[in-house]
N, CA, C, O and the ligand as a Tripos MOL2 file, in Angstrom:
@<TRIPOS>MOLECULE
protein
  313   311    79     0     0
PROTEIN
NO_CHARGES

@<TRIPOS>ATOM
      1 N         -68.9560   74.3080  302.0490 N.3       1 MET1
      2 CA        -67.7890   73.8210  302.7850 C.3       1 MET1
      3 C         -68.1460   73.6900  304.2020 C.2       1 MET1
      4 O         -68.7230   74.6180  304.7690 O.2       1 MET1
      5 N         -67.8290   72.5450  304.8480 N.am      2 ILE2
      6 CA        -68.0950   72.3200  306.2540 C.3       2 ILE2
      7 C         -66.8120   72.5060  307.0420 C.2       2 ILE2
      8 O         -65.8100   71.8550  306.7440 O.2       2 ILE2
      9 N         -66.8170   73.3740  308.0360 N.am      3 THR3
     10 CA        -65.7000   73.6270  308.9030 C.3       3 THR3
     11 C         -65.7790   72.5190  309.9660 C.2       3 THR3
     12 O         -66.4910   71.5230  309.8360 O.2       3 THR3
     13 N         -64.9710   72.7740  311.0610 N.am      4 GLU4
     14 CA        -64.9640   71.9200  312.1680 C.3       4 GLU4
     15 C         -66.2440   72.0660  313.0350 C.2       4 GLU4
     16 O         -66.6280   71.2010  313.8220 O.2       4 GLU4
     17 N         -66.8160   73.1600  312.8260 N.am      5 THR5
     18 CA        -68.0830   73.3720  313.6120 C.3       5 THR5
     19 C         -69.2970   72.8000  312.9550 C.2       5 THR5
     20 O         -69.6650   73.2280  311.8610 O.2       5 THR5
     21 N         -69.9120   71.8800  313.5630 N.am      6 ILE6
     22 CA        -71.1090   71.3400  313.0180 C.3       6 ILE6
     23 C         -72.3150   71.9570  313.6090 C.2       6 ILE6
     24 O         -72.5750   71.8000  314.8010 O.2       6 ILE6
     25 N         -73.0690   72.6620  312.8050 N.am      7 THR7
     26 CA        -74.2220   73.4000  313.2140 C.3       7 THR7
     27 C         -75.3630   72.4280  313.5810 C.2       7 THR7
     28 O         -75.3380   71.2910  313.1110 O.2       7 THR7
     29 N         -76.3150   72.8000  314.3580 N.am      8 PRO8
     30 CA        -77.5000   71.8370  314.5680 C.3       8 PRO8
     31 C         -78.1930   71.5810  313.3120 C.2       8 PRO8
     32 O         -78.6830   70.4640  313.1510 O.2       8 PRO8
     33 N         -78.3020   72.4700  312.3940 N.am      9 GLU9
     34 CA        -78.9410   72.2500  311.1420 C.3       9 GLU9
     35 C         -78.1750   71.1360  310.3470 C.2       9 GLU9
     36 O         -78.7660   70.2090  309.7930 O.2       9 GLU9
     37 N         -76.9180   71.2850  310.3340 N.am     10 LEU10
     38 CA        -76.1230   70.3070  309.6590 C.3      10 LEU10
     39 C         -76.2000   68.9020  310.2690 C.2      10 LEU10
     40 O         -76.2830   67.8980  309.5620 O.2      10 LEU10
     41 N         -76.1710   68.8670  311.5830 N.am     11 ALA11
     42 CA        -76.3510   67.6770  312.3260 C.3      11 ALA11
     43 C         -77.6440   66.9110  312.0440 C.2      11 ALA11
     44 O         -77.6990   65.6890  311.9080 O.2      11 ALA11
     45 N         -78.6940   67.7650  311.9680 N.am     12 THR12
     46 CA        -79.9240   67.1770  311.6520 C.3      12 THR12
     47 C         -80.0300   66.6280  310.2140 C.2      12 THR12
     48 O         -80.5620   65.5560  309.9260 O.2      12 THR12
     49 N         -79.4970   67.4370  309.3990 N.am     13 ALA13
     50 CA        -79.4660   67.0740  307.9090 C.3      13 ALA13
     51 C         -78.6950   65.7400  307.8120 C.2      13 ALA13
     52 O         -79.1790   64.8060  307.1740 O.2      13 ALA13
     53 N         -77.5300   65.6390  308.4200 N.am     14 LEU14
     54 CA        -76.6790   64.5010  308.3630 C.3      14 LEU14
     55 C         -77.3510   63.2750  308.9270 C.2      14 LEU14
     56 O         -77.2370   62.1690  308.3980 O.2      14 LEU14
     57 N         -78.0480   63.5010  310.0060 N.am     15 ASN15
     58 CA        -78.8030   62.3320  310.5770 C.3      15 ASN15
     59 C         -79.8440   61.8120  309.7020 C.2      15 ASN15
     60 O         -80.0170   60.5980  309.5940 O.2      15 ASN15
     61 N         -80.5540   62.6740  309.0640 N.am     16 LYS16
     62 CA        -81.5320   62.2430  308.0810 C.3      16 LYS16
     63 C         -80.9420   61.4680  306.8940 C.2      16 LYS16
     64 O         -81.4630   60.4540  306.4300 O.2      16 LYS16
     65 N         -79.8440   62.0140  306.4540 N.am     17 PHE17
     66 CA        -79.1120   61.4500  305.2910 C.3      17 PHE17
     67 C         -78.6270   60.0210  305.7020 C.2      17 PHE17
     68 O         -78.8490   59.0130  305.0310 O.2      17 PHE17
     69 N         -77.9960   60.0480  306.7850 N.am     18 ILE18
     70 CA        -77.4560   58.7000  307.2830 C.3      18 ILE18
     71 C         -78.6150   57.6840  307.4830 C.2      18 ILE18
     72 O         -78.4590   56.5020  307.1740 O.2      18 ILE18
     73 N         -79.6800   58.1140  307.9600 N.am     19 LYS19
     74 CA        -80.8180   57.0930  308.2200 C.3      19 LYS19
     75 C         -81.3920   56.7150  306.7940 C.2      19 LYS19
     76 O         -81.7070   55.5460  306.5740 O.2      19 LYS19
     77 N         -81.5190   57.6070  305.9070 N.am     20 ALA20
     78 CA        -82.1760   57.2200  304.6240 C.3      20 ALA20
     79 C         -81.2000   56.4170  303.7820 C.2      20 ALA20
     80 O         -81.5520   55.3880  303.2050 O.2      20 ALA20
     81 N         -80.0160   56.8870  303.7250 N.am     21 PHE21
     82 CA        -79.0310   56.2490  302.8480 C.3      21 PHE21
     83 C         -78.2440   55.0610  303.5410 C.2      21 PHE21
     84 O         -77.3370   54.4680  302.9570 O.2      21 PHE21
     85 N         -78.6350   54.7710  304.7680 N.am     22 GLY22
     86 CA        -78.1260   53.5370  305.3160 C.3      22 GLY22
     87 C         -79.0650   52.3350  305.2270 C.2      22 GLY22
     88 O         -78.7220   51.2150  305.6060 O.2      22 GLY22
     89 N         -80.2670   52.6140  304.7090 N.am     23 GLU23
     90 CA        -81.1990   51.4740  304.4660 C.3      23 GLU23
     91 C         -80.7570   50.5180  303.4210 C.2      23 GLU23
     92 O         -80.3420   50.8960  302.3250 O.2      23 GLU23
     93 N         -80.8560   49.2360  303.7860 N.am     24 VAL24
     94 CA        -80.3200   48.1660  302.9920 C.3      24 VAL24
     95 C         -80.7790   48.2510  301.5600 C.2      24 VAL24
     96 O         -79.9680   48.0560  300.6540 O.2      24 VAL24
     97 N         -82.0420   48.5330  301.3120 N.am     25 ASP25
     98 CA        -82.6030   48.5960  299.8860 C.3      25 ASP25
     99 C         -81.9650   49.7680  299.1770 C.2      25 ASP25
    100 O         -81.5760   49.6670  298.0140 O.2      25 ASP25
    101 N         -81.8640   50.8130  299.8410 N.am     26 THR26
    102 CA        -81.2680   52.0390  299.1540 C.3      26 THR26
    103 C         -79.8070   51.7980  298.8480 C.2      26 THR26
    104 O         -79.3610   52.1610  297.7600 O.2      26 THR26
    105 N         -79.0410   51.2100  299.7400 N.am     27 VAL27
    106 CA        -77.6970   50.9120  299.4700 C.3      27 VAL27
    107 C         -77.5570   49.9640  298.2720 C.2      27 VAL27
    108 O         -76.6940   50.1620  297.4170 O.2      27 VAL27
    109 N         -78.3980   48.9510  298.2170 N.am     28 GLY28
    110 CA        -78.3630   47.9500  297.1840 C.3      28 GLY28
    111 C         -78.6140   48.6760  295.7730 C.2      28 GLY28
    112 O         -77.9870   48.3790  294.7560 O.2      28 GLY28
    113 N         -79.5780   49.6360  295.8350 N.am     29 ASP29
    114 CA        -79.9570   50.2500  294.5840 C.3      29 ASP29
    115 C         -78.8070   51.2660  294.1330 C.2      29 ASP29
    116 O         -78.4640   51.3520  292.9540 O.2      29 ASP29
    117 N         -78.3020   51.9420  295.0380 N.am     30 LEU30
    118 CA        -77.3790   53.0850  294.6560 C.3      30 LEU30
    119 C         -75.9150   52.7390  294.5580 C.2      30 LEU30
    120 O         -75.1630   53.3140  293.7700 O.2      30 LEU30
    121 N         -75.5230   51.7590  295.4010 N.am     31 ALA31
    122 CA        -73.9850   51.4290  295.4140 C.3      31 ALA31
    123 C         -73.4390   51.0530  294.1010 C.2      31 ALA31
    124 O         -72.3300   51.4610  293.7540 O.2      31 ALA31
    125 N         -74.2050   50.2500  293.3090 N.am     32 PRO32
    126 CA        -73.6550   49.9080  291.9770 C.3      32 PRO32
    127 C         -73.6130   51.0150  290.9770 C.2      32 PRO32
    128 O         -72.9250   50.9140  289.9610 O.2      32 PRO32
    129 N         -74.3440   52.0840  291.2480 N.am     33 ALA33
    130 CA        -74.3510   53.2040  290.2740 C.3      33 ALA33
    131 C         -73.3410   54.2050  290.5860 C.2      33 ALA33
    132 O         -73.1040   55.0610  289.7340 O.2      33 ALA33
    133 N         -72.7040   54.2120  291.7110 N.am     34 LEU34
    134 CA        -71.7130   55.1930  292.1410 C.3      34 LEU34
    135 C         -70.3440   54.7310  291.7340 C.2      34 LEU34
    136 O         -70.1140   53.5290  291.5980 O.2      34 LEU34
    137 N         -69.4380   55.6400  291.5380 N.am     35 SER35
    138 CA        -68.1010   55.3030  291.2500 C.3      35 SER35
    139 C         -67.2880   54.9330  292.4140 C.2      35 SER35
    140 O         -67.7520   55.1480  293.5340 O.2      35 SER35
    141 N         -66.1000   54.3880  292.2760 N.am     36 CYS36
    142 CA        -65.3760   53.7970  293.3700 C.3      36 CYS36
    143 C         -65.1380   54.9670  294.3600 C.2      36 CYS36
    144 O         -65.3790   54.8270  295.5590 O.2      36 CYS36
    145 N         -64.6810   56.0730  293.8610 N.am     37 VAL37
    146 CA        -64.4400   57.2260  294.8200 C.3      37 VAL37
    147 C         -65.6550   57.6500  295.5860 C.2      37 VAL37
    148 O         -65.6090   57.9230  296.7850 O.2      37 VAL37
    149 N         -66.7620   57.6980  294.8480 N.am     38 GLU38
    150 CA        -68.0340   58.1550  295.5240 C.3      38 GLU38
    151 C         -68.3590   57.1370  296.5620 C.2      38 GLU38
    152 O         -68.7750   57.5450  297.6460 O.2      38 GLU38
    153 N         -68.2120   55.8080  296.3480 N.am     39 VAL39
    154 CA        -68.5900   54.8530  297.3670 C.3      39 VAL39
    155 C         -67.6340   54.9700  298.4710 C.2      39 VAL39
    156 O         -68.0460   54.8050  299.6200 O.2      39 VAL39
    157 N         -66.3430   55.2490  298.2360 N.am     40 ASP40
    158 CA        -65.3220   55.3680  299.2050 C.3      40 ASP40
    159 C         -65.7050   56.5590  300.1910 C.2      40 ASP40
    160 O         -65.6630   56.4120  301.4120 O.2      40 ASP40
    161 N         -66.0750   57.7320  299.5830 N.am     41 TYR41
    162 CA        -66.4530   58.8080  300.3550 C.3      41 TYR41
    163 C         -67.8480   58.5640  301.1490 C.2      41 TYR41
    164 O         -68.0240   59.0370  302.2720 O.2      41 TYR41
    165 N         -68.6940   57.8900  300.5650 N.am     42 MET42
    166 CA        -69.8940   57.5530  301.2970 C.3      42 MET42
    167 C         -69.5900   56.6830  302.5100 C.2      42 MET42
    168 O         -70.1360   56.8940  303.5930 O.2      42 MET42
    169 N         -68.7230   55.7140  302.3150 N.am     43 ALA43
    170 CA        -68.2860   54.7890  303.3570 C.3      43 ALA43
    171 C         -67.6760   55.6680  304.5380 C.2      43 ALA43
    172 O         -68.0190   55.5160  305.7100 O.2      43 ALA43
    173 N         -66.7730   56.5660  304.1280 N.am     44 ASP44
    174 CA        -66.1630   57.4350  305.0620 C.3      44 ASP44
    175 C         -67.1810   58.1510  305.9440 C.2      44 ASP44
    176 O         -67.0410   58.2340  307.1640 O.2      44 ASP44
    177 N         -68.1750   58.6450  305.2950 N.am     45 LEU45
    178 CA        -69.1760   59.3720  305.9920 C.3      45 LEU45
    179 C         -70.0020   58.5200  306.9690 C.2      45 LEU45
    180 O         -70.3400   58.9530  308.0710 O.2      45 LEU45
    181 N         -70.3200   57.2670  306.5140 N.am     46 PHE46
    182 CA        -71.0740   56.4070  307.4230 C.3      46 PHE46
    183 C         -70.1140   55.9240  308.6020 C.2      46 PHE46
    184 O         -70.5490   55.7540  309.7410 O.2      46 PHE46
    185 N         -68.8590   55.7280  308.2770 N.am     47 ARG47
    186 CA        -67.9700   55.3540  309.3690 C.3      47 ARG47
    187 C         -67.7910   56.4520  310.4440 C.2      47 ARG47
    188 O         -67.7970   56.1960  311.6480 O.2      47 ARG47
    189 N         -67.6180   57.7950  309.8870 N.am     48 ALA48
    190 CA        -67.5300   58.9020  310.7660 C.3      48 ALA48
    191 C         -68.7810   59.0660  311.6260 C.2      48 ALA48
    192 O         -68.7130   59.5130  312.7710 O.2      48 ALA48
    193 N         -69.9280   58.6930  311.0460 N.am     49 ALA49
    194 CA        -71.2060   58.7940  311.7530 C.3      49 ALA49
    195 C         -71.4360   57.6680  312.6590 C.2      49 ALA49
    196 O         -72.5140   57.6140  313.2510 O.2      49 ALA49
    197 N         -70.4800   56.6900  312.8510 N.am     50 GLY50
    198 CA        -70.5890   55.5900  313.7670 C.3      50 GLY50
    199 C         -71.4600   54.4760  313.2080 C.2      50 GLY50
    200 O         -72.0890   53.7070  313.9360 O.2      50 GLY50
    201 N         -71.4670   54.4260  311.8220 N.am     51 GLN51
    202 CA        -72.3020   53.3310  311.2790 C.3      51 GLN51
    203 C         -71.3300   52.3960  310.2990 C.2      51 GLN51
    204 O         -71.4870   52.3750  309.0780 O.2      51 GLN51
    205 N         -70.4550   51.7380  310.8900 N.am     52 PRO52
    206 CA        -69.4780   51.0750  310.0720 C.3      52 PRO52
    207 C         -70.1700   49.8640  309.2650 C.2      52 PRO52
    208 O         -69.6720   49.4520  308.2180 O.2      52 PRO52
    209 N         -71.2550   49.3600  309.7700 N.am     53 GLU53
    210 CA        -71.9370   48.3180  309.0650 C.3      53 GLU53
    211 C         -72.4690   48.8230  307.7330 C.2      53 GLU53
    212 O         -72.3420   48.1730  306.6960 O.2      53 GLU53
    213 N         -73.1000   50.0660  307.8030 N.am     54 ALA54
    214 CA        -73.5380   50.7070  306.6040 C.3      54 ALA54
    215 C         -72.4260   50.9210  305.6190 C.2      54 ALA54
    216 O         -72.5250   50.7060  304.4110 O.2      54 ALA54
    217 N         -71.2510   51.4080  306.3000 N.am     55 ALA55
    218 CA        -70.0910   51.7710  305.3250 C.3      55 ALA55
    219 C         -69.7340   50.4860  304.6330 C.2      55 ALA55
    220 O         -69.5810   50.5020  303.4120 O.2      55 ALA55
    221 N         -69.5890   49.3770  305.3170 N.am     56 ASP56
    222 CA        -69.2450   48.1120  304.6640 C.3      56 ASP56
    223 C         -70.2470   47.7020  303.6680 C.2      56 ASP56
    224 O         -69.8830   47.2190  302.5960 O.2      56 ASP56
    225 N         -71.5210   47.8700  303.9670 N.am     57 ALA57
    226 CA        -72.4710   47.4740  303.0090 C.3      57 ALA57
    227 C         -72.3450   48.2630  301.7130 C.2      57 ALA57
    228 O         -72.4660   47.6710  300.6410 O.2      57 ALA57
    229 N         -72.0970   49.6170  301.7630 N.am     58 TRP58
    230 CA        -71.9290   50.3720  300.5310 C.3      58 TRP58
    231 C         -70.7320   49.7810  299.6930 C.2      58 TRP58
    232 O         -70.8530   49.6210  298.4790 O.2      58 TRP58
    233 N         -69.6020   49.4670  300.3520 N.am     59 LYS59
    234 CA        -68.5910   48.9380  299.6650 C.3      59 LYS59
    235 C         -68.9260   47.5120  299.0830 C.2      59 LYS59
    236 O         -68.5740   47.1970  297.9460 O.2      59 LYS59
    237 N         -69.5750   46.7240  299.8590 N.am     60 ALA60
    238 CA        -69.8250   45.3820  299.4910 C.3      60 ALA60
    239 C         -70.7360   45.3180  298.3670 C.2      60 ALA60
    240 O         -70.5420   44.5240  297.4470 O.2      60 ALA60
    241 N         -71.7890   46.1690  298.3980 N.am     61 ASP61
    242 CA        -72.8060   46.1620  297.2750 C.3      61 ASP61
    243 C         -72.2650   46.6970  296.0300 C.2      61 ASP61
    244 O         -72.6470   46.2730  294.9390 O.2      61 ASP61
    245 N         -71.3260   47.6800  296.1660 N.am     62 HIS62
    246 CA        -70.6420   48.2400  294.9500 C.3      62 HIS62
    247 C         -69.7770   47.2250  294.4580 C.2      62 HIS62
    248 O         -69.8390   46.9700  293.2550 O.2      62 HIS62
    249 N         -69.0100   46.6250  295.1520 N.am     63 GLU63
    250 CA        -68.1210   45.6190  294.7020 C.3      63 GLU63
    251 C         -68.7780   44.3830  294.1010 C.2      63 GLU63
    252 O         -68.2720   43.7810  293.1550 O.2      63 GLU63
    253 N         -69.9010   44.0320  294.6720 N.am     64 ALA64
    254 CA        -70.6570   42.8540  294.1720 C.3      64 ALA64
    255 C         -71.1400   43.1620  292.7320 C.2      64 ALA64
    256 O         -71.2290   42.2640  291.8950 O.2      64 ALA64
    257 N         -71.4320   44.3850  292.4790 N.am     65 ALA65
    258 CA        -71.9510   44.7410  291.0670 C.3      65 ALA65
    259 C         -70.8360   44.9330  290.1490 C.2      65 ALA65
    260 O         -70.9940   44.5900  288.9770 O.2      65 ALA65
    261 N         -69.7250   45.4400  290.5290 N.am     66 GLU66
    262 CA        -68.6690   45.9440  289.7500 C.3      66 GLU66
    263 C         -67.4070   44.9780  289.7590 C.2      66 GLU66
    264 O         -66.5610   45.0490  288.8680 O.2      66 GLU66
    265 N         -67.3270   44.1290  290.7420 N.am     67 GLY67
    266 CA        -66.1080   43.2590  290.9000 C.3      67 GLY67
    267 C         -65.0960   44.1340  291.6230 C.2      67 GLY67
    268 O         -65.2530   45.3320  291.8570 O.2      67 GLY67
    269 N         -64.0160   43.3820  291.9550 N.am     68 PRO68
    270 CA        -63.0190   44.1080  292.7250 C.3      68 PRO68
    271 C         -62.4460   45.3070  292.0210 C.2      68 PRO68
    272 O         -62.0960   45.2250  290.8430 O.2      68 PRO68
    273 N         -62.3430   46.3950  292.6980 N.am     69 CYS69
    274 CA        -61.8860   47.6170  292.1290 C.3      69 CYS69
    275 C         -61.1940   48.5140  293.0730 C.2      69 CYS69
    276 O         -60.8700   48.1180  294.1930 O.2      69 CYS69
    277 N         -60.9600   49.7010  292.6610 N.am     70 ASP70
    278 CA        -60.1410   50.7110  293.4690 C.3      70 ASP70
    279 C         -60.7500   50.9090  294.8770 C.2      70 ASP70
    280 O         -60.0290   51.1290  295.8490 O.2      70 ASP70
    281 N         -62.0700   50.8260  294.9590 N.am     71 CYS71
    282 CA        -62.8090   51.1420  296.2350 C.3      71 CYS71
    283 C         -62.3910   50.1170  297.3810 C.2      71 CYS71
    284 O         -62.6940   50.3320  298.5550 O.2      71 CYS71
    285 N         -61.7040   49.0320  296.9910 N.am     72 THR72
    286 CA        -61.3210   48.1350  298.0540 C.3      72 THR72
    287 C         -59.9990   48.5400  298.6350 C.2      72 THR72
    288 O         -59.5590   48.0200  299.6600 O.2      72 THR72
    289 N         -59.3570   49.5020  297.9470 N.am     73 ASP73
    290 CA        -58.1070   50.1070  298.6100 C.3      73 ASP73
    291 C         -58.4860   50.9500  299.7500 C.2      73 ASP73
    292 O         -59.3110   51.8590  299.6670 O.2      73 ASP73
    293 N         -57.8310   50.6060  300.8620 N.am     74 THR74
    294 CA        -58.1890   51.4470  302.0720 C.3      74 THR74
    295 C         -57.0820   52.3550  302.4810 C.2      74 THR74
    296 O         -57.0090   52.7900  303.6300 O.2      74 THR74
    297 N         -56.1630   52.6630  301.4900 N.am     75 ASP75
    298 CA        -55.1310   53.5810  301.8600 C.3      75 ASP75
    299 C         -55.5840   55.0050  302.0410 C.2      75 ASP75
    300 O         -56.3130   55.5530  301.2150 O.2      75 ASP75
    301 N         -55.1560   55.5830  303.1000 N.am     76 ASP76
    302 CA        -55.5860   56.9120  303.5790 C.3      76 ASP76
    303 C         -54.7040   57.9330  302.8050 C.2      76 ASP76
    304 O         -53.5330   58.1030  303.1460 O.2      76 ASP76
    305 N         -55.2370   58.5900  301.8000 N.am     77 ASP77
    306 CA        -54.4920   59.7150  301.1780 C.3      77 ASP77
    307 C         -55.1880   61.0650  301.2510 C.2      77 ASP77
    308 O         -55.5840   61.6610  300.2490 O.2      77 ASP77
    309 N         -55.3170   61.5220  302.5260 N.am     78 GLU78
    310 CA        -56.0830   62.7680  302.7470 C.3      78 GLU78
    311 C         -55.2120   63.9440  302.4810 C.2      78 GLU78
    312 O         -55.6580   65.0850  302.6070 O.2      78 GLU78
    313 ZN        -65.5820   50.4760  292.5040 Zn       79 ZN79
@<TRIPOS>BOND
     1     1     2 1
     2     2     3 1
     3     3     4 2
     4     3     5 am
     5     5     6 1
     6     6     7 1
     7     7     8 2
     8     7     9 am
     9     9    10 1
    10    10    11 1
    11    11    12 2
    12    11    13 am
    13    13    14 1
    14    14    15 1
    15    15    16 2
    16    15    17 am
    17    17    18 1
    18    18    19 1
    19    19    20 2
    20    19    21 am
    21    21    22 1
    22    22    23 1
    23    23    24 2
    24    23    25 am
    25    25    26 1
    26    26    27 1
    27    27    28 2
    28    27    29 am
    29    29    30 1
    30    30    31 1
    31    31    32 2
    32    31    33 am
    33    33    34 1
    34    34    35 1
    35    35    36 2
    36    35    37 am
    37    37    38 1
    38    38    39 1
    39    39    40 2
    40    39    41 am
    41    41    42 1
    42    42    43 1
    43    43    44 2
    44    43    45 am
    45    45    46 1
    46    46    47 1
    47    47    48 2
    48    47    49 am
    49    49    50 1
    50    50    51 1
    51    51    52 2
    52    51    53 am
    53    53    54 1
    54    54    55 1
    55    55    56 2
    56    55    57 am
    57    57    58 1
    58    58    59 1
    59    59    60 2
    60    59    61 am
    61    61    62 1
    62    62    63 1
    63    63    64 2
    64    63    65 am
    65    65    66 1
    66    66    67 1
    67    67    68 2
    68    67    69 am
    69    69    70 1
    70    70    71 1
    71    71    72 2
    72    71    73 am
    73    73    74 1
    74    74    75 1
    75    75    76 2
    76    75    77 am
    77    77    78 1
    78    78    79 1
    79    79    80 2
    80    79    81 am
    81    81    82 1
    82    82    83 1
    83    83    84 2
    84    83    85 am
    85    85    86 1
    86    86    87 1
    87    87    88 2
    88    87    89 am
    89    89    90 1
    90    90    91 1
    91    91    92 2
    92    91    93 am
    93    93    94 1
    94    94    95 1
    95    95    96 2
    96    95    97 am
    97    97    98 1
    98    98    99 1
    99    99   100 2
   100    99   101 am
   101   101   102 1
   102   102   103 1
   103   103   104 2
   104   103   105 am
   105   105   106 1
   106   106   107 1
   107   107   108 2
   108   107   109 am
   109   109   110 1
   110   110   111 1
   111   111   112 2
   112   111   113 am
   113   113   114 1
   114   114   115 1
   115   115   116 2
   116   115   117 am
   117   117   118 1
   118   118   119 1
   119   119   120 2
   120   119   121 am
   121   121   122 1
   122   122   123 1
   123   123   124 2
   124   123   125 am
   125   125   126 1
   126   126   127 1
   127   127   128 2
   128   127   129 am
   129   129   130 1
   130   130   131 1
   131   131   132 2
   132   131   133 am
   133   133   134 1
   134   134   135 1
   135   135   136 2
   136   135   137 am
   137   137   138 1
   138   138   139 1
   139   139   140 2
   140   139   141 am
   141   141   142 1
   142   142   143 1
   143   143   144 2
   144   143   145 am
   145   145   146 1
   146   146   147 1
   147   147   148 2
   148   147   149 am
   149   149   150 1
   150   150   151 1
   151   151   152 2
   152   151   153 am
   153   153   154 1
   154   154   155 1
   155   155   156 2
   156   155   157 am
   157   157   158 1
   158   158   159 1
   159   159   160 2
   160   159   161 am
   161   161   162 1
   162   162   163 1
   163   163   164 2
   164   163   165 am
   165   165   166 1
   166   166   167 1
   167   167   168 2
   168   167   169 am
   169   169   170 1
   170   170   171 1
   171   171   172 2
   172   171   173 am
   173   173   174 1
   174   174   175 1
   175   175   176 2
   176   175   177 am
   177   177   178 1
   178   178   179 1
   179   179   180 2
   180   179   181 am
   181   181   182 1
   182   182   183 1
   183   183   184 2
   184   183   185 am
   185   185   186 1
   186   186   187 1
   187   187   188 2
   188   187   189 am
   189   189   190 1
   190   190   191 1
   191   191   192 2
   192   191   193 am
   193   193   194 1
   194   194   195 1
   195   195   196 2
   196   195   197 am
   197   197   198 1
   198   198   199 1
   199   199   200 2
   200   199   201 am
   201   201   202 1
   202   202   203 1
   203   203   204 2
   204   203   205 am
   205   205   206 1
   206   206   207 1
   207   207   208 2
   208   207   209 am
   209   209   210 1
   210   210   211 1
   211   211   212 2
   212   211   213 am
   213   213   214 1
   214   214   215 1
   215   215   216 2
   216   215   217 am
   217   217   218 1
   218   218   219 1
   219   219   220 2
   220   219   221 am
   221   221   222 1
   222   222   223 1
   223   223   224 2
   224   223   225 am
   225   225   226 1
   226   226   227 1
   227   227   228 2
   228   227   229 am
   229   229   230 1
   230   230   231 1
   231   231   232 2
   232   231   233 am
   233   233   234 1
   234   234   235 1
   235   235   236 2
   236   235   237 am
   237   237   238 1
   238   238   239 1
   239   239   240 2
   240   239   241 am
   241   241   242 1
   242   242   243 1
   243   243   244 2
   244   243   245 am
   245   245   246 1
   246   246   247 1
   247   247   248 2
   248   247   249 am
   249   249   250 1
   250   250   251 1
   251   251   252 2
   252   251   253 am
   253   253   254 1
   254   254   255 1
   255   255   256 2
   256   255   257 am
   257   257   258 1
   258   258   259 1
   259   259   260 2
   260   259   261 am
   261   261   262 1
   262   262   263 1
   263   263   264 2
   264   263   265 am
   265   265   266 1
   266   266   267 1
   267   267   268 2
   268   267   269 am
   269   269   270 1
   270   270   271 1
   271   271   272 2
   272   271   273 am
   273   273   274 1
   274   274   275 1
   275   275   276 2
   276   275   277 am
   277   277   278 1
   278   278   279 1
   279   279   280 2
   280   279   281 am
   281   281   282 1
   282   282   283 1
   283   283   284 2
   284   283   285 am
   285   285   286 1
   286   286   287 1
   287   287   288 2
   288   287   289 am
   289   289   290 1
   290   290   291 1
   291   291   292 2
   292   291   293 am
   293   293   294 1
   294   294   295 1
   295   295   296 2
   296   295   297 am
   297   297   298 1
   298   298   299 1
   299   299   300 2
   300   299   301 am
   301   301   302 1
   302   302   303 1
   303   303   304 2
   304   303   305 am
   305   305   306 1
   306   306   307 1
   307   307   308 2
   308   307   309 am
   309   309   310 1
   310   310   311 1
   311   311   312 2
@<TRIPOS>SUBSTRUCTURE
     1 MET1         2 RESIDUE 1 A MET
     2 ILE2         6 RESIDUE 1 A ILE
     3 THR3        10 RESIDUE 1 A THR
     4 GLU4        14 RESIDUE 1 A GLU
     5 THR5        18 RESIDUE 1 A THR
     6 ILE6        22 RESIDUE 1 A ILE
     7 THR7        26 RESIDUE 1 A THR
     8 PRO8        30 RESIDUE 1 A PRO
     9 GLU9        34 RESIDUE 1 A GLU
    10 LEU10       38 RESIDUE 1 A LEU
    11 ALA11       42 RESIDUE 1 A ALA
    12 THR12       46 RESIDUE 1 A THR
    13 ALA13       50 RESIDUE 1 A ALA
    14 LEU14       54 RESIDUE 1 A LEU
    15 ASN15       58 RESIDUE 1 A ASN
    16 LYS16       62 RESIDUE 1 A LYS
    17 PHE17       66 RESIDUE 1 A PHE
    18 ILE18       70 RESIDUE 1 A ILE
    19 LYS19       74 RESIDUE 1 A LYS
    20 ALA20       78 RESIDUE 1 A ALA
    21 PHE21       82 RESIDUE 1 A PHE
    22 GLY22       86 RESIDUE 1 A GLY
    23 GLU23       90 RESIDUE 1 A GLU
    24 VAL24       94 RESIDUE 1 A VAL
    25 ASP25       98 RESIDUE 1 A ASP
    26 THR26      102 RESIDUE 1 A THR
    27 VAL27      106 RESIDUE 1 A VAL
    28 GLY28      110 RESIDUE 1 A GLY
    29 ASP29      114 RESIDUE 1 A ASP
    30 LEU30      118 RESIDUE 1 A LEU
    31 ALA31      122 RESIDUE 1 A ALA
    32 PRO32      126 RESIDUE 1 A PRO
    33 ALA33      130 RESIDUE 1 A ALA
    34 LEU34      134 RESIDUE 1 A LEU
    35 SER35      138 RESIDUE 1 A SER
    36 CYS36      142 RESIDUE 1 A CYS
    37 VAL37      146 RESIDUE 1 A VAL
    38 GLU38      150 RESIDUE 1 A GLU
    39 VAL39      154 RESIDUE 1 A VAL
    40 ASP40      158 RESIDUE 1 A ASP
    41 TYR41      162 RESIDUE 1 A TYR
    42 MET42      166 RESIDUE 1 A MET
    43 ALA43      170 RESIDUE 1 A ALA
    44 ASP44      174 RESIDUE 1 A ASP
    45 LEU45      178 RESIDUE 1 A LEU
    46 PHE46      182 RESIDUE 1 A PHE
    47 ARG47      186 RESIDUE 1 A ARG
    48 ALA48      190 RESIDUE 1 A ALA
    49 ALA49      194 RESIDUE 1 A ALA
    50 GLY50      198 RESIDUE 1 A GLY
    51 GLN51      202 RESIDUE 1 A GLN
    52 PRO52      206 RESIDUE 1 A PRO
    53 GLU53      210 RESIDUE 1 A GLU
    54 ALA54      214 RESIDUE 1 A ALA
    55 ALA55      218 RESIDUE 1 A ALA
    56 ASP56      222 RESIDUE 1 A ASP
    57 ALA57      226 RESIDUE 1 A ALA
    58 TRP58      230 RESIDUE 1 A TRP
    59 LYS59      234 RESIDUE 1 A LYS
    60 ALA60      238 RESIDUE 1 A ALA
    61 ASP61      242 RESIDUE 1 A ASP
    62 HIS62      246 RESIDUE 1 A HIS
    63 GLU63      250 RESIDUE 1 A GLU
    64 ALA64      254 RESIDUE 1 A ALA
    65 ALA65      258 RESIDUE 1 A ALA
    66 GLU66      262 RESIDUE 1 A GLU
    67 GLY67      266 RESIDUE 1 A GLY
    68 PRO68      270 RESIDUE 1 A PRO
    69 CYS69      274 RESIDUE 1 A CYS
    70 ASP70      278 RESIDUE 1 A ASP
    71 CYS71      282 RESIDUE 1 A CYS
    72 THR72      286 RESIDUE 1 A THR
    73 ASP73      290 RESIDUE 1 A ASP
    74 THR74      294 RESIDUE 1 A THR
    75 ASP75      298 RESIDUE 1 A ASP
    76 ASP76      302 RESIDUE 1 A ASP
    77 ASP77      306 RESIDUE 1 A ASP
    78 GLU78      310 RESIDUE 1 A GLU
    79 ZN79       313 GROUP 0 **** ****
C-alpha cells in the first residue's frame, strides 16, 4: 500500500516502470491483453507521472483491439 509519502526507492521503481511500459511496442503488445479497468488504472498512472501521451496510447491500443468499451468512460469514481 502506497501512502502519500513516496520513498526514493518507490520513485526509482516507478520511473523504471514508466519508462519500460511507456514504450510504444510494449503498449501495443500489452494493452489488448488487459481488461478495461486495468488499462484505465495504467492510464491513470501514466497521467499522474506526467506522461499523458502514453496514457492515451494505452487506451487507444486497448480500444483498437477490443472496440469501444468501458475504458473510454472517463468518469471519476474514486
Ligand atoms: Zn476495454
